[in-house]
C-alpha positions as CSV (number, residue, x, y, z in Angstrom):
1,M,-12.9,2.3,-46.5
2,K,-14.3,1.6,-43.0
3,L,-18.1,2.0,-42.9
4,D,-20.0,2.1,-39.6
5,V,-23.8,1.8,-39.8
6,H,-25.7,2.8,-36.6
7,G,-29.4,2.8,-35.9
8,R,-31.5,4.8,-33.5
9,N,-35.1,3.6,-32.9
10,I,-34.6,1.2,-35.8
11,E,-33.1,-2.2,-36.1
12,V,-30.2,-2.3,-38.6
13,T,-30.7,-5.7,-40.2
14,D,-28.1,-7.4,-42.4
15,W,-30.2,-6.5,-45.4
16,I,-30.2,-2.7,-44.5
17,R,-26.5,-2.8,-43.7
18,E,-25.6,-4.5,-47.0
19,Y,-27.8,-2.0,-48.9
20,V,-26.0,1.0,-47.2
21,E,-22.6,-0.6,-47.9
22,K,-23.5,-1.2,-51.6
23,K,-24.6,2.4,-52.1
24,V,-21.7,4.0,-50.2
25,D,-19.1,1.8,-52.0
26,K,-20.2,3.4,-55.2
27,L,-19.0,6.8,-53.9
28,D,-15.5,5.3,-53.5
29,R,-15.1,5.5,-57.3
30,F,-15.6,9.3,-57.2
31,L,-13.6,9.9,-54.0
32,P,-11.0,7.1,-53.6
33,E,-9.2,8.8,-50.7
34,V,-12.1,8.1,-48.3
35,R,-10.8,6.6,-45.1
36,E,-13.9,6.3,-43.0
37,A,-17.6,6.7,-43.3
38,R,-20.5,6.6,-40.8
39,A,-24.2,6.1,-41.6
40,D,-26.8,7.0,-39.0
41,L,-30.3,5.7,-39.5
42,V,-33.0,7.2,-37.3
43,Y,-36.7,6.5,-37.0
44,S,-38.8,9.4,-35.5
45,D,-42.5,9.0,-34.7
46,T,-43.5,12.3,-36.3
47,R,-46.9,13.4,-37.5
48,A,-45.6,13.8,-41.1
49,A,-45.2,10.3,-42.4
50,A,-42.9,11.7,-45.1
51,D,-40.2,12.6,-42.5
52,R,-40.1,9.5,-40.3
53,Y,-36.9,7.9,-41.6
54,T,-33.8,10.0,-41.5
55,A,-30.5,8.9,-42.9
56,Q,-27.2,10.8,-42.3
57,L,-23.9,10.0,-44.0
58,T,-20.6,11.5,-42.8
59,I,-17.4,10.8,-44.8
60,W,-13.8,11.6,-43.8
61,A,-11.3,11.9,-46.7
62,N,-7.9,13.6,-46.6
63,G,-8.8,16.0,-43.8
64,Q,-12.1,16.9,-45.5
65,I,-15.5,16.1,-43.9
66,L,-18.6,15.7,-46.0
67,R,-22.0,15.3,-44.5
68,A,-25.5,14.7,-46.0
69,E,-28.8,14.2,-44.3
70,E,-32.3,13.4,-45.7
71,S,-35.7,12.5,-44.3
72,T,-38.3,10.5,-46.2
73,G,-41.1,8.1,-45.5
74,D,-39.0,5.0,-46.4
75,I,-35.6,4.1,-45.0
76,F,-34.3,2.9,-48.4
77,A,-35.4,6.2,-50.1
78,S,-33.6,8.1,-47.4
79,I,-30.4,6.1,-48.0
80,D,-30.7,6.7,-51.8
81,A,-31.3,10.4,-51.2
82,I,-28.2,10.8,-48.9
83,V,-26.0,9.0,-51.5
84,D,-27.3,11.3,-54.2
85,K,-26.7,14.4,-52.1
86,M,-23.2,13.1,-51.2
87,Y,-22.4,12.6,-54.9
88,R,-23.3,16.2,-55.6
89,Q,-21.1,17.4,-52.7
90,I,-18.2,15.4,-54.0
91,N,-18.6,16.9,-57.4
92,R,-18.8,20.4,-56.0
93,M,-15.7,19.8,-53.8
94,K,-13.7,18.4,-56.8
95,G,-14.8,21.4,-58.9
96,K,-13.6,23.8,-56.2
97,R,-10.3,21.9,-55.8
98,A,-9.7,22.2,-59.5
99,T,-10.4,25.9,-59.4
100,I,-8.1,26.4,-56.5
101,K,-5.3,24.4,-58.2
102,R,-5.7,26.5,-61.4
103,R,-4.9,29.7,-59.5
104,S,-1.3,30.5,-59.4
105,A,-1.4,31.8,-55.9
106,V,-3.9,31.7,-53.0
107,A,-5.5,35.0,-52.5
108,S,-4.6,36.1,-49.0
109,V,-7.1,38.1,-46.9
110,T,-5.6,41.4,-45.7
111,E,-6.1,42.8,-42.2
112,A,-8.2,45.7,-43.6
113,E,-10.6,43.2,-45.3
114,L,-10.8,41.2,-42.1
115,A,-11.6,44.3,-40.0
116,A,-14.3,45.3,-42.5
117,T,-16.0,41.9,-42.3
118,Y,-16.1,41.7,-38.5
119,L,-17.7,44.7,-36.8
120,P,-18.9,43.7,-33.4
121,E,-22.2,45.1,-32.4
122,E,-22.8,46.7,-29.0
123,E,-23.7,44.2,-26.3
124,E,-27.0,44.6,-24.6
125,T,-26.9,44.5,-20.8
126,V,-29.1,41.9,-19.2
127,E,-30.3,42.5,-15.7
128,E,-30.9,38.8,-14.9
129,E,-28.1,36.4,-15.5
130,V,-29.1,33.3,-17.4
131,R,-26.8,30.3,-17.0
132,G,-26.5,27.2,-19.1
133,E,-24.4,24.2,-18.8
134,I,-22.1,22.3,-21.1
135,V,-24.0,19.3,-22.3
136,R,-21.6,18.0,-25.0
137,T,-17.9,18.2,-25.6
138,K,-16.4,17.5,-29.0
139,R,-12.7,16.9,-29.8
140,F,-11.4,17.1,-33.3
141,V,-8.1,17.6,-35.2
142,V,-7.6,21.2,-36.3
143,Q,-6.4,21.0,-39.9
144,P,-3.8,23.5,-41.3
145,M,-5.4,25.4,-44.2
146,Y,-6.0,28.8,-45.8
147,A,-9.1,30.9,-45.1
148,E,-10.6,30.0,-48.5
149,E,-10.3,26.3,-47.8
150,A,-11.9,26.8,-44.4
151,I,-14.9,28.5,-46.0
152,E,-15.2,25.7,-48.5
153,Q,-15.1,23.1,-45.7
154,M,-17.7,25.0,-43.7
155,E,-20.0,25.2,-46.7
156,L,-19.5,21.4,-47.4
157,L,-20.5,20.6,-43.8
158,G,-23.4,23.1,-43.9
159,H,-22.2,24.8,-40.7
160,D,-22.3,28.5,-39.8
161,F,-18.7,28.5,-38.5
162,F,-15.5,26.5,-38.8
163,L,-12.4,26.3,-36.6
164,Y,-9.0,25.8,-38.3
165,F,-5.3,26.4,-38.1
166,N,-4.4,29.3,-40.5
167,V,-1.2,28.4,-42.4
168,D,-0.4,32.1,-43.1
169,D,-0.6,33.4,-39.5
170,S,0.3,30.1,-37.7
171,Q,-2.6,30.4,-35.3
172,I,-6.0,28.9,-34.7
173,Q,-8.9,31.0,-36.3
174,V,-12.6,30.8,-36.8
175,V,-14.4,31.6,-40.1
176,Y,-18.1,32.2,-39.9
177,R,-21.1,33.1,-42.1
178,R,-22.6,36.5,-41.6
179,R,-26.3,37.3,-41.9
180,D,-25.6,39.5,-45.0
181,G,-24.2,36.4,-46.8
182,N,-20.5,37.4,-46.5
183,Y,-18.0,35.7,-44.2
184,G,-16.2,36.9,-41.1
185,L,-12.9,35.8,-39.5
186,L,-12.2,35.6,-35.8
187,Q,-8.5,35.9,-34.8
188,P,-7.7,35.3,-31.2
189,Q,-5.4,37.8,-29.5
190,T,-3.9,37.6,-26.1
191,V,-3.9,40.6,-23.8
């Protein structure tokens, strides 16, 4: 496994790097297909001393991305906390994989169900046009998967939406979390 340790507003000493490597290597036993991992350590001068040291760990394994982030008053406690959180995410992911494998067939989402989940609200007209600018561009590989797998990946990342290539429809789609706790699916359509 390739592990990159980066620091922002904190010097990543050999001792801290070895501590992170020792802790993250333990995760390799539970998820041996890990290809790459990145640990970001950040010091923020906040009023709350309990949130000054933030550690974030991102793991790439077989097309899955797992991410954990914790803030504490001690850098080593933050590292321990993200490793514990990552361990729980790995167990949850493995449990979901086992459940999916036990099913004889993947439940497909029908068009009627999709239409019921995405009901666009009327757009409000704004008299004054507000313009923003693109401040960041991200590129990533779109993985082929089913809608259920995309929802699982979105939940593991802690995001509100997830872009993927739908195997059933052979097109790029976006699954998103709705305010009512359900999920929606955006399917692009050319005019």
